[in-house]
DSSP file (Angstrom, degrees, kcal/mol; ACC not computed):
  #  RESIDUE AA STRUCTURE BP1 BP2  ACC     N-H-->O    O-->H-N    N-H-->O    O-->H-N    TCO  KAPPA ALPHA  PHI   PSI    X-CA   Y-CA   Z-CA
    1    1 A M     >        0   0    0      0, 0.0     4,-2.2     0, 0.0     5,-0.2   0.000 360.0 360.0 360.0 -50.9   25.3  -22.8  -77.6
    2    2 A I  H  >  +     0   0    0      1,-0.2     4,-3.1     2,-0.2     5,-0.2   0.878 360.0  55.0 -64.8 -37.1   24.6  -24.3  -81.0
    3    3 A N  H  > S+     0   0    0      1,-0.2     4,-2.2     2,-0.2    -1,-0.2   0.903 109.1  47.4 -64.9 -39.0   24.2  -27.9  -79.6
    4    4 A E  H  > S+     0   0    0      2,-0.2     4,-2.0     1,-0.2    -1,-0.2   0.921 113.6  48.7 -64.2 -43.2   21.6  -26.7  -77.1
    5    5 A W  H  X S+     0   0    0     -4,-2.2     4,-2.5     1,-0.2    -2,-0.2   0.923 111.4  49.1 -62.5 -44.9   19.8  -24.8  -79.9
    6    6 A L  H  X S+     0   0    0     -4,-3.1     4,-3.1     1,-0.2     5,-0.2   0.878 108.1  54.5 -64.3 -37.4   19.9  -27.8  -82.2
    7    7 A D  H  X S+     0   0    0     -4,-2.2     4,-2.8    -5,-0.2     5,-0.2   0.922 110.9  45.4 -60.4 -44.0   18.5  -30.1  -79.4
    8    8 A K  H  X S+     0   0    0     -4,-2.0     4,-2.4     2,-0.2    -2,-0.2   0.910 113.8  50.1 -65.5 -41.7   15.5  -27.8  -78.9
    9    9 A F  H  X S+     0   0    0     -4,-2.5     4,-2.0     2,-0.2    -2,-0.2   0.947 115.1  42.9 -59.1 -50.8   15.0  -27.6  -82.7
   10   10 A K  H  X S+     0   0    0     -4,-3.1     4,-3.1     2,-0.2     5,-0.2   0.923 114.2  49.3 -65.7 -45.9   15.1  -31.4  -83.1
   11   11 A N  H  X S+     0   0    0     -4,-2.8     4,-1.9    -5,-0.2     6,-0.2   0.893 110.6  51.5 -63.1 -39.0   13.0  -32.1  -80.0
   12   12 A G  H  <>S+     0   0    0     -4,-2.4     5,-3.0    -5,-0.2    -1,-0.2   0.922 113.4  44.8 -61.3 -43.5   10.4  -29.6  -81.2
   13   13 A W  H ><5S+     0   0    0     -4,-2.0     3,-1.6     3,-0.2    -2,-0.2   0.950 112.4  49.6 -67.0 -49.7   10.3  -31.2  -84.6
   14   14 A L  H 3<5S+     0   0    0     -4,-3.1    -1,-0.2     1,-0.3    -2,-0.2   0.835 116.8  42.7 -60.6 -32.0   10.2  -34.8  -83.4
   15   15 A N  T 3<5S-     0   0    0     -4,-1.9    -1,-0.3    -5,-0.2    -2,-0.2   0.362 108.6-125.7 -93.2   4.3    7.3  -33.9  -81.0
   16   16 A R  T < 5 +     0   0    0     -3,-1.6     2,-1.0     1,-0.2    -3,-0.2   0.862  56.4 154.5  51.8  40.2    5.6  -31.8  -83.7
   17   17 A D     >< +     0   0    0     -5,-3.0     4,-1.9    -6,-0.2     3,-0.3  -0.774  19.3 177.5-101.6  88.4    5.6  -28.9  -81.2
   18   18 A I  H  > S+     0   0    0     -2,-1.0     4,-2.9     1,-0.2     5,-0.2   0.872  78.9  55.8 -62.6 -39.7    5.6  -25.8  -83.5
   19   19 A D  H  > S+     0   0    0      1,-0.2     4,-1.6     2,-0.2    -1,-0.2   0.877 106.4  51.4 -62.8 -36.5    5.4  -23.4  -80.5
   20   20 A R  H  4 S+     0   0    0     -3,-0.3     4,-0.4     2,-0.2    -1,-0.2   0.912 111.4  47.9 -64.7 -41.7    8.6  -24.9  -79.1
   21   21 A I  H >< S+     0   0    0     -4,-1.9     3,-1.6     1,-0.2     4,-0.2   0.939 110.5  50.4 -64.1 -46.7   10.3  -24.5  -82.5
   22   22 A L  H >< S+     0   0    0     -4,-2.9     3,-1.5     1,-0.3    -1,-0.2   0.815  99.8  67.8 -61.8 -29.0    9.2  -20.9  -82.8
   23   23 A G  T 3< S+     0   0    0     -4,-1.6    -1,-0.3     1,-0.3    -2,-0.2   0.640  94.0  56.4 -67.1 -15.0   10.5  -20.2  -79.3
   24   24 A I  T <  S+     0   0    0     -3,-1.6    79,-2.8    -4,-0.4     2,-0.4   0.421  95.1  81.3 -97.2   1.2   14.1  -20.6  -80.4
   25   25 A F  E <  S-a  103   0A   0     -3,-1.5    79,-0.2    77,-0.2     2,-0.1  -0.883  82.1-121.4-107.2 138.0   13.8  -18.0  -83.1
   26   26 A D  E >   -     0   0A   0     77,-2.7     3,-2.0    -2,-0.4    -2,-0.1  -0.474  26.4-119.4 -68.9 146.7   14.1  -14.3  -82.5
   27   27 A E  E 3  S+     0   0A   0      1,-0.3    14,-0.3    -2,-0.1    15,-0.1   0.644 115.4  49.9 -66.5 -12.3   11.0  -12.3  -83.6
   28   28 A H  E 3  S+     0   0A   0     13,-0.1    -1,-0.3    12,-0.1    76,-0.1   0.100  83.3 147.2-108.5  20.2   13.2  -10.4  -86.1
   29   29 A V  E <   -     0   0A   0     -3,-2.0     2,-0.8    74,-0.2    12,-0.3  -0.213  50.8-133.6 -58.3 141.7   14.8  -13.5  -87.6
   30   30 A E  E     -a  105   0A   0     74,-2.1    76,-2.8    10,-0.1     2,-0.5  -0.896  36.6-173.7 -93.0 107.7   15.8  -13.4  -91.2
   31   31 A Y  E     -aB 106  39A   0     -2,-0.8     8,-3.0     8,-0.7     2,-0.6  -0.920  17.6-171.8-118.5 120.6   14.4  -16.8  -92.2
   32   32 A W  E     -aB 107  38A   0     74,-3.3    76,-1.5    -2,-0.5     6,-0.2  -0.938   7.4-177.4-112.7 110.3   14.9  -18.5  -95.6
   33   33 A E  E    S-     0   0A   0      4,-2.3    -1,-0.2    -2,-0.6     5,-0.1   0.862  82.3  -0.3 -72.4 -37.3   12.8  -21.6  -96.1
   34   34 A T  E >  S- B   0  37A   0      3,-1.0     3,-1.4    75,-0.1    -1,-0.2  -0.893  91.1 -92.3-139.2 168.9   14.4  -22.1  -99.5
   35   35 A P  T 3  S+     0   0    0      0, 0.0     3,-0.1     0, 0.0    74,-0.1   0.734 129.2  34.5 -57.4 -19.7   17.0  -19.9 -101.4
   36   36 A N  T 3  S+     0   0    0      1,-0.1     2,-0.5    -4,-0.0    -4,-0.0   0.326 105.7  75.9-116.4   6.4   14.1  -18.1 -103.0
   37   37 A K  E <   -B   34   0A   0     -3,-1.4    -4,-2.3     2,-0.0    -3,-1.0  -0.853  54.9-175.2-128.5  97.9   11.5  -18.1 -100.2
   38   38 A K  E     -B   32   0A   0     -2,-0.5     2,-0.5    -6,-0.2    -6,-0.2  -0.763  10.4-161.4 -89.3 134.2   12.0  -15.6  -97.3
   39   39 A V  E     -B   31   0A   0     -8,-3.0    -8,-0.7    -2,-0.4     2,-0.1  -0.966   9.5-138.5-121.0 128.0    9.4  -16.0  -94.5
   40   40 A D    >   -     0   0    0     -2,-0.5     3,-1.8   -10,-0.1     4,-0.5  -0.466  30.6-106.5 -81.7 161.2    8.8  -13.4  -91.9
   41   41 A F  G >> S+     0   0    0    -14,-0.3     3,-1.3   -12,-0.3     4,-0.5   0.832 116.8  63.0 -57.2 -36.1    8.3  -14.4  -88.3
   42   42 A A  G 34 S+     0   0    0      1,-0.3    -1,-0.3     2,-0.1     4,-0.2   0.761 109.6  40.9 -61.3 -24.8    4.5  -13.7  -88.4
   43   43 A N  G <> S+     0   0    0     -3,-1.8     4,-1.8     1,-0.1    -1,-0.3   0.378  86.7  94.8-105.0   2.6    4.2  -16.5  -91.0
   44   44 A L  H <> S+     0   0    0     -3,-1.3     4,-2.2    -4,-0.5     5,-0.2   0.886  80.1  57.9 -63.2 -38.3    6.6  -19.0  -89.5
   45   45 A K  H  X S+     0   0    0     -4,-0.5     4,-0.5     1,-0.2    -1,-0.2   0.922 108.0  46.8 -59.2 -43.6    3.8  -20.9  -87.7
   46   46 A N  H >4 S+     0   0    0      1,-0.2     3,-0.9    -4,-0.2     4,-0.3   0.891 110.0  54.1 -63.2 -38.8    2.0  -21.5  -91.0
   47   47 A E  H >< S+     0   0    0     -4,-1.8     3,-0.7     1,-0.2    -2,-0.2   0.869 109.0  48.3 -63.3 -37.0    5.3  -22.6  -92.6
   48   48 A W  H >< S+     0   0    0     -4,-2.2     3,-1.7     1,-0.2     4,-0.3   0.499  82.3  94.6 -84.5  -4.1    5.9  -25.2  -89.9
   49   49 A Q  G X<  +     0   0    0     -3,-0.9     3,-1.9    -4,-0.5     4,-0.3   0.772  68.9  76.2 -58.0 -25.7    2.3  -26.7  -90.1
   50   50 A A  G X  S+     0   0    0     -3,-0.7     3,-1.3    -4,-0.3    -1,-0.3   0.780  81.7  66.4 -58.7 -27.8    3.7  -29.4  -92.5
   51   51 A I  G X  S+     0   0    0     -3,-1.7     3,-1.4     1,-0.3    -1,-0.3   0.721  84.4  73.9 -69.9 -17.2    5.3  -31.3  -89.6
   52   52 A Q  G <  S+     0   0    0     -3,-1.9    -1,-0.3    -4,-0.3    -2,-0.2   0.780  98.6  46.1 -64.9 -25.0    1.8  -32.1  -88.2
   53   53 A S  G <  S+     0   0    0     -3,-1.3     2,-0.4    -4,-0.3    -1,-0.3   0.288  91.3 103.9-101.0  10.3    1.3  -34.6  -91.0
   54   54 A Q    <   -     0   0    0     -3,-1.4     2,-0.3    -4,-0.1     3,-0.2  -0.776  47.7-174.8 -95.0 136.2    4.8  -36.3  -90.6
   55   55 A D  E     +C   80   0A   0     25,-2.3    25,-3.5    -2,-0.4    -2,-0.0  -0.880  62.9  21.3-123.7 158.8    5.1  -39.7  -89.0
   56   56 A S  E    S-     0   0A   0     -2,-0.3     2,-0.3    23,-0.2    -1,-0.2   0.920  82.7-168.2  51.7  50.7    8.2  -41.7  -88.0
   57   57 A I  E     -     0   0A   0     -3,-0.2     2,-0.4   -43,-0.2    22,-0.2  -0.510  15.5-178.0 -75.6 132.4   10.4  -38.6  -88.1
   58   58 A N  E     +C   78   0A   0     20,-2.9    20,-2.4    -2,-0.3     2,-0.5  -0.986   4.1 178.8-129.8 121.8   14.1  -39.1  -88.1
   59   59 A L  E     -C   77   0A   0     -2,-0.4     2,-0.5    18,-0.2    18,-0.2  -0.977   8.0-169.9-129.7 119.4   16.3  -36.0  -88.1
   60   60 A D  E     -C   76   0A   0     16,-2.9    16,-2.0    -2,-0.5     2,-0.4  -0.929   8.7-178.2-109.0 130.6   20.1  -36.0  -87.9
   61   61 A L  E     +C   75   0A   0     -2,-0.5     2,-0.4    14,-0.2    14,-0.2  -0.991   4.8 172.3-129.1 134.1   21.9  -32.7  -87.3
   62   62 A S  E     -C   74   0A   0     12,-2.3    12,-3.0    -2,-0.4     2,-0.5  -0.988  33.7-120.3-144.6 136.2   25.6  -32.2  -87.2
   63   63 A V  E     +C   73   0A   0     -2,-0.4    10,-0.3    10,-0.2     3,-0.1  -0.602  27.2 179.8 -74.5 122.9   27.7  -29.0  -87.0
   64   64 A Y  E     -     0   0A   0      8,-3.3     2,-0.3    -2,-0.5     9,-0.2   0.829  65.2  -7.9 -92.2 -40.5   29.9  -28.8  -90.1
   65   65 A S  E     -C   72   0A   0      7,-1.4     7,-2.7     2,-0.0    -1,-0.4  -0.989  59.4-167.8-154.4 158.6   31.6  -25.5  -89.3
   66   66 A S  E     +C   71   0A   0     -2,-0.3     2,-0.3     5,-0.2     5,-0.2  -0.997   9.1 178.4-149.4 150.0   31.4  -22.6  -86.9
   67   67 A H  E >   -C   70   0A   0      3,-2.5     3,-2.3    -2,-0.3     2,-0.3  -0.876  69.0 -46.9-152.4 118.1   32.8  -19.1  -86.6
   68   68 A A  T 3  S-     0   0    0     -2,-0.3    -1,-0.0     1,-0.3     0, 0.0  -0.414 126.3 -19.1  55.7-116.5   31.8  -16.9  -83.7
   69   69 A N  T 3  S+     0   0    0     -2,-0.3    28,-2.3    -3,-0.1     2,-0.4   0.094 118.3  97.5-107.8  21.7   28.0  -17.2  -83.5
   70   70 A R  E <   -CD  67  96A   0     -3,-2.3    -3,-2.5    26,-0.2     2,-0.4  -0.919  50.6-176.2-115.7 138.2   27.5  -18.5  -87.0
   71   71 A Y  E     -CD  66  95A   0     24,-3.0    24,-2.6    -2,-0.4     2,-0.5  -0.970  24.4-148.2-137.5 145.2   27.2  -22.2  -87.8
   72   72 A T  E     -CD  65  94A   0     -7,-2.7    -8,-3.3    -2,-0.4    -7,-1.4  -0.974  25.3-168.5-108.7 124.3   26.8  -24.5  -90.8
   73   73 A V  E     -CD  63  93A   0     20,-2.9    20,-2.8    -2,-0.5     2,-0.4  -0.958  13.8-147.0-121.4 123.5   24.7  -27.5  -90.0
   74   74 A K  E     -CD  62  92A   0    -12,-3.0   -12,-2.3    -2,-0.5     2,-0.3  -0.727  25.0-170.8 -84.1 136.1   24.4  -30.6  -92.1
   75   75 A W  E     -CD  61  91A   0     16,-2.5    16,-2.3    -2,-0.4     2,-0.4  -0.950  19.0-172.5-131.6 151.9   20.9  -32.2  -91.8
   76   76 A K  E     -CD  60  90A   0    -16,-2.0   -16,-2.9    -2,-0.3     2,-0.4  -0.981  13.4-174.0-141.6 128.7   19.3  -35.3  -93.0
   77   77 A L  E     +CD  59  89A   0     12,-2.7    12,-3.0    -2,-0.4     2,-0.3  -0.970  10.0 174.3-129.2 135.9   15.5  -35.9  -92.6
   78   78 A S  E     +CD  58  88A   0    -20,-2.4   -20,-2.9    -2,-0.4     2,-0.3  -0.993  14.6 148.0-135.8 147.1   13.3  -38.9  -93.2
   79   79 A Y  E     - D   0  87A   0      8,-1.8     8,-3.5    -2,-0.3     2,-0.5  -0.973  45.2-105.9-163.4 163.5    9.6  -39.2  -92.4
   80   80 A N  E     -CD  55  86A   0    -25,-3.5   -25,-2.3    -2,-0.3     6,-0.2  -0.882  36.5-144.7 -98.2 130.9    6.4  -40.9  -93.6
   81   81 A D    >   -     0   0    0      4,-2.4     3,-2.3    -2,-0.5   -27,-0.1  -0.105  40.1 -77.9 -83.4-172.4    4.0  -38.5  -95.3
   82   82 A Q  T 3  S+     0   0    0      1,-0.3    -1,-0.1     2,-0.1   -28,-0.1   0.738 133.9  52.2 -62.2 -23.7    0.1  -38.7  -95.2
   83   83 A Q  T 3  S-     0   0    0      2,-0.2    -1,-0.3     0, 0.0     3,-0.1   0.276 119.4-111.2 -93.5  10.7    0.1  -41.5  -97.7
   84   84 A A  S <  S+     0   0    0     -3,-2.3     2,-0.5     1,-0.3    -2,-0.1   0.735  71.2 144.6  64.7  25.5    2.6  -43.4  -95.6
   85   85 A T        -     0   0    0      1,-0.0    -4,-2.4     0, 0.0     2,-0.3  -0.823  53.4-119.2 -93.5 129.6    5.3  -42.9  -98.2
   86   86 A Q  E     -D   80   0A   0     -2,-0.5     2,-0.4    -6,-0.2    -6,-0.2  -0.510  27.2-161.1 -72.1 132.3    8.8  -42.4  -96.9
   87   87 A Q  E     -D   79   0A   0     -8,-3.5    -8,-1.8    -2,-0.3     2,-0.4  -0.934   3.8-166.2-113.2 137.0   10.4  -39.1  -97.7
   88   88 A N  E     +D   78   0A   0     -2,-0.4    25,-2.8   -10,-0.2     2,-0.3  -0.991  13.8 164.6-129.3 127.4   14.1  -38.5  -97.5
   89   89 A W  E     +DE  77 112A   0    -12,-3.0   -12,-2.7    -2,-0.4     2,-0.3  -0.933   8.8 179.7-136.1 156.5   15.8  -35.1  -97.6
   90   90 A S  E     +DE  76 111A   0     21,-1.9    21,-2.6    -2,-0.3     2,-0.3  -0.983  19.9 115.5-153.4 159.5   19.2  -33.7  -96.8
   91   91 A G  E     -DE  75 110A   0    -16,-2.3   -16,-2.5    -2,-0.3     2,-0.4  -0.949  50.7 -64.9 175.3-153.9   20.9  -30.3  -96.9
   92   92 A I  E     -DE  74 109A   0     17,-2.5    17,-2.3    -2,-0.3     2,-0.4  -0.973  24.6-158.3-131.8 139.3   22.5  -27.5  -95.1
   93   93 A Y  E     -DE  73 108A   0    -20,-2.8   -20,-2.9    -2,-0.4     2,-0.5  -0.958   7.5-154.5-110.3 138.6   21.3  -24.9  -92.5
   94   94 A L  E     -DE  72 107A   0     13,-2.6    13,-2.1    -2,-0.4     2,-0.4  -0.978  24.0-176.6-106.6 124.3   23.1  -21.7  -92.0
   95   95 A V  E     -DE  71 106A   0    -24,-2.6   -24,-3.0    -2,-0.5     2,-0.4  -0.970  18.1-171.1-129.6 134.6   22.3  -20.5  -88.4
   96   96 A E  E     -DE  70 105A   0      9,-2.1     8,-2.8    -2,-0.4     9,-1.3  -0.996  12.9-163.1-123.4 131.8   23.3  -17.4  -86.5
   97   97 A L  E     - E   0 103A   0    -28,-2.3     6,-0.2    -2,-0.4     2,-0.1  -0.859   8.3-141.1-114.6 146.9   22.5  -17.1  -82.8
   98   98 A D    >   -     0   0    0      4,-2.5     3,-1.9    -2,-0.3    -1,-0.0  -0.310  43.6 -86.3 -91.6-175.8   22.4  -14.1  -80.6
   99   99 A N  T 3  S+     0   0    0      1,-0.3    -1,-0.0     2,-0.1    -2,-0.0   0.570 129.0  57.4 -72.5  -6.7   23.7  -13.9  -77.0
  100  100 A K  T 3  S-     0   0    0      2,-0.2    -1,-0.3     0, 0.0     3,-0.1   0.275 119.0-110.4 -99.5   8.1   20.3  -15.2  -75.7
  101  101 A N  S <  S+     0   0    0     -3,-1.9     2,-0.4     1,-0.3    -2,-0.1   0.788  73.9 139.2  64.8  31.2   20.7  -18.4  -77.9
  102  102 A K        -     0   0    0    -77,-0.1    -4,-2.5     2,-0.0     2,-0.5  -0.835  58.9-112.6-101.3 144.1   17.9  -17.2  -80.2
  103  103 A C  E     +aE  25  97A   0    -79,-2.8   -77,-2.7    -2,-0.4    -6,-0.2  -0.643  35.7 171.9 -79.7 124.9   18.3  -17.6  -84.0
  104  104 A T  E    S+     0   0A   0     -8,-2.8   -74,-2.1    -2,-0.5     2,-0.3   0.552  72.0  31.3-106.0 -14.9   18.6  -14.3  -85.8
  105  105 A Y  E     +aE  30  96A   0     -9,-1.3    -9,-2.1   -76,-0.2     2,-0.4  -0.975  62.5 173.6-146.0 130.4   19.4  -15.8  -89.2
  106  106 A F  E     +aE  31  95A   0    -76,-2.8   -74,-3.3    -2,-0.3     2,-0.4  -0.972   0.8 175.2-141.2 122.2   18.3  -19.1  -90.7
  107  107 A Y  E     -aE  32  94A   0    -13,-2.1   -13,-2.6    -2,-0.4     2,-0.4  -0.995   9.6-167.4-129.9 128.8   18.9  -20.2  -94.3
  108  108 A Q  E     + E   0  93A   0    -76,-1.5     2,-0.3    -2,-0.4   -15,-0.2  -0.942  12.3 169.4-120.6 136.6   18.0  -23.7  -95.5
  109  109 A T  E     + E   0  92A   0    -17,-2.3   -17,-2.5    -2,-0.4     2,-0.3  -0.991  19.2 136.8-139.0 142.7   18.9  -25.5  -98.6
  110  110 A G  E     - E   0  91A   0     -2,-0.3     2,-0.3   -19,-0.3   -19,-0.3  -0.984  30.6-141.8-169.8 174.6   18.2  -29.1  -99.3
  111  111 A E  E     - E   0  90A   0    -21,-2.6   -21,-1.9    -2,-0.3     2,-0.3  -0.990  30.6 -98.9-150.1 155.9   17.1  -31.7 -101.8
  112  112 A K  E       E   0  89A   0     -2,-0.3   -23,-0.3   -23,-0.2   -25,-0.0  -0.573 360.0 360.0 -74.1 135.6   15.1  -34.9 -101.9
  113  113 A I              0   0    0    -25,-2.8   -24,-0.2    -2,-0.3    -1,-0.1   0.385 360.0 360.0-119.3 360.0   17.4  -38.0 -101.9
């Protein structure tokens, strides 16, 4: 389940397809963009607009641990920003999926490397 979800997540990001990304989240998802920034589903599209200005995107995702329908995913991201400066980030996603493979809980933490 998680690998299929991560493939959709990654493909949506690499193709800058925000609607595809939103389609893998339940409309009642508890979504944390940062440890202090909770975003409701109605505002997720605005939150994801930043990927429209990313070029040369490279996203590596690997499942670190799992229990039932809860997963810890290590991520590493690099991209060129609007000034063509390479940005490098890494961190952890906490993901919970329902029986329809929709994300009901998403927590992100990361840092610039």
